[in-house]
C-alpha positions as CSV (number, residue, x, y, z in Angstrom):
1,M,0.0,0.0,0.0
2,E,2.9,2.4,0.8
3,S,4.4,1.8,-2.7
4,D,1.0,2.5,-4.3
5,C,0.8,5.9,-2.4
6,C,4.4,6.8,-3.5
7,Q,3.6,6.0,-7.1
8,Y,0.4,8.1,-6.9
9,V,2.2,11.1,-5.4
10,R,4.9,10.9,-8.1
11,R,2.3,11.0,-10.9
12,C,0.0,13.6,-9.3
13,M,0.6,17.1,-10.8
14,K,-0.8,18.9,-7.8
15,C,1.3,16.8,-5.4
16,Q,4.4,17.7,-7.4
17,S,3.6,21.4,-7.6
18,Y,3.1,21.8,-3.8
19,A,6.0,19.4,-2.8
20,D,9.2,20.7,-1.3
21,N,11.6,21.5,-4.0
22,I,14.9,19.8,-3.2
23,H,16.8,21.7,-5.9
24,V,16.4,25.1,-4.2
25,A,19.5,26.5,-2.6
26,P,19.6,25.9,1.2
27,S,20.2,29.6,1.9
28,T,18.6,32.8,0.8
29,L,19.8,34.4,-2.3
30,H,22.0,37.5,-2.0
31,N,22.7,40.4,-4.2
32,L,26.0,40.4,-6.2
33,V,28.8,41.9,-4.2
34,A,30.6,43.2,-7.3
35,P,28.6,45.6,-9.4
36,W,30.4,44.9,-12.7
37,L,33.1,42.7,-14.3
38,F,36.6,42.9,-12.9
39,S,35.8,45.7,-10.4
40,M,36.4,43.7,-7.2
41,W,39.3,41.3,-6.7
42,G,40.3,39.1,-3.8
43,L,44.1,38.9,-3.4
44,D,46.0,36.1,-1.5
45,M,49.4,34.6,-1.2
46,I,49.9,30.9,-0.9
47,G,53.1,29.3,0.3
48,P,55.8,28.5,1.0
49,I,55.4,25.4,-1.2
50,E,57.8,22.5,-0.7
51,P,59.5,21.3,-2.8
52,K,60.4,24.4,-4.8
53,A,59.3,24.6,-8.4
54,S,61.9,24.0,-11.1
55,N,62.5,27.7,-11.5
56,G,63.0,28.1,-7.7
57,H,59.7,29.7,-6.9
58,R,58.1,28.9,-3.6
59,F,55.0,31.2,-3.4
60,I,51.9,31.6,-5.5
61,L,50.2,35.0,-5.7
62,M,46.5,34.8,-6.6
63,A,43.8,37.2,-7.5
64,I,40.2,36.2,-8.0
65,D,37.5,38.4,-9.5
66,Y,34.4,38.5,-7.3
67,F,31.9,38.8,-10.3
68,M,33.2,36.2,-12.8
69,K,35.3,34.1,-10.4
70,R,38.2,34.5,-12.8
71,V,41.6,33.4,-11.4
72,E,44.9,35.1,-12.1
73,A,47.9,33.5,-10.5
74,A,51.7,34.0,-10.7
75,S,54.5,32.2,-8.9
76,C,57.3,34.0,-7.2
77,A,60.6,33.1,-5.5
78,S,60.1,35.5,-2.5
79,V,57.4,37.4,-0.9
80,M,58.2,41.1,-1.5
81,R,56.0,44.2,-1.6
82,S,57.3,45.1,-5.0
83,V,56.3,41.7,-6.4
84,V,52.7,42.1,-5.2
85,V,52.4,45.6,-6.7
86,K,54.0,44.5,-10.0
87,F,51.5,41.6,-10.1
88,I,48.5,43.9,-9.6
89,K,49.7,46.4,-12.2
90,R,50.8,43.8,-14.9
91,D,48.3,41.0,-14.4
92,I,45.2,42.8,-13.3
93,I,45.2,46.5,-14.2
94,C,46.9,46.2,-17.6
95,Q,44.7,43.3,-18.6
96,Y,41.3,44.2,-17.1
97,G,41.4,47.9,-16.3
98,L,41.3,49.8,-13.1
99,L,39.9,48.2,-10.0
100,A,37.3,49.6,-7.7
101,H,38.1,47.3,-4.7
102,I,40.8,44.9,-3.5
103,I,39.9,42.5,-0.7
104,T,42.9,41.0,1.1
105,D,44.1,39.6,4.5
106,N,46.3,41.6,6.8
107,R,49.7,40.3,5.7
108,T,52.5,42.9,5.4
109,N,53.2,42.0,1.8
110,L,49.6,42.7,0.9
111,N,49.0,45.7,3.2
112,N,51.9,48.1,2.9
113,K,53.1,51.5,1.8
114,M,53.3,50.5,-1.9
115,M,49.7,49.3,-1.8
116,T,48.7,52.6,-0.3
117,E,50.5,54.5,-3.1
118,L,48.9,52.2,-5.7
119,K,45.5,52.9,-4.1
120,Q,46.0,56.7,-4.4
121,I,47.3,56.5,-8.0
122,T,44.4,54.3,-9.2
123,N,41.7,55.6,-6.9
124,T,41.2,52.0,-5.7
125,M,39.6,51.1,-2.3
126,V,41.7,48.4,-0.5
127,R,39.7,46.5,2.1
128,I,41.7,44.6,4.6
129,Q,39.9,41.6,6.3
130,V,41.6,39.8,9.1
131,V,40.9,36.2,8.0
132,P,43.1,33.1,7.4
133,S,44.7,32.9,4.0
134,S,42.6,30.0,2.7
135,M,39.4,31.8,4.0
136,T,40.0,34.6,1.5
137,I,39.8,32.2,-1.4
138,A,36.7,30.4,0.1
139,M,34.9,33.8,0.5
140,V,35.3,34.5,-3.1
141,G,33.8,31.2,-4.1
142,G,36.8,29.0,-4.7
143,G,37.5,30.3,-8.2
144,G,36.4,27.0,-9.7
145,S,39.8,26.1,-11.1
146,P,42.5,23.6,-10.1
147,P,45.3,26.0,-8.9
148,I,43.4,26.7,-5.7
149,A,44.6,24.7,-2.8
């Protein structure tokens, strides 16, 4: 009798239209945090990575766009302020245009005088969030590509 009831409910259109939809997201929907493409980027440094890469690099600098979840990454041998600023200028600003926001954690290589100067030159808002490194990537949505650890 139970199987008959289950089969009836599966075939009944009214039962299906009023049933709980299991394909709905478990949380409420939110507005997009980035107003347009490539306006808001999450910036993070991963490393040191052992063993070193064949070119001697031990760190990965990553930027993830909040709107499209596009990932830009570059490896580097050392964590220096100039490397971070050069990465932002060369790999983000020169390819995608000026930024409106940069979200990063409170590391000295990502929160420094050069970043302040870059912020003033490009009129970019740099938002510092004190979160663990891997949390920055998770907040952005994971990027959806293999380089993310």
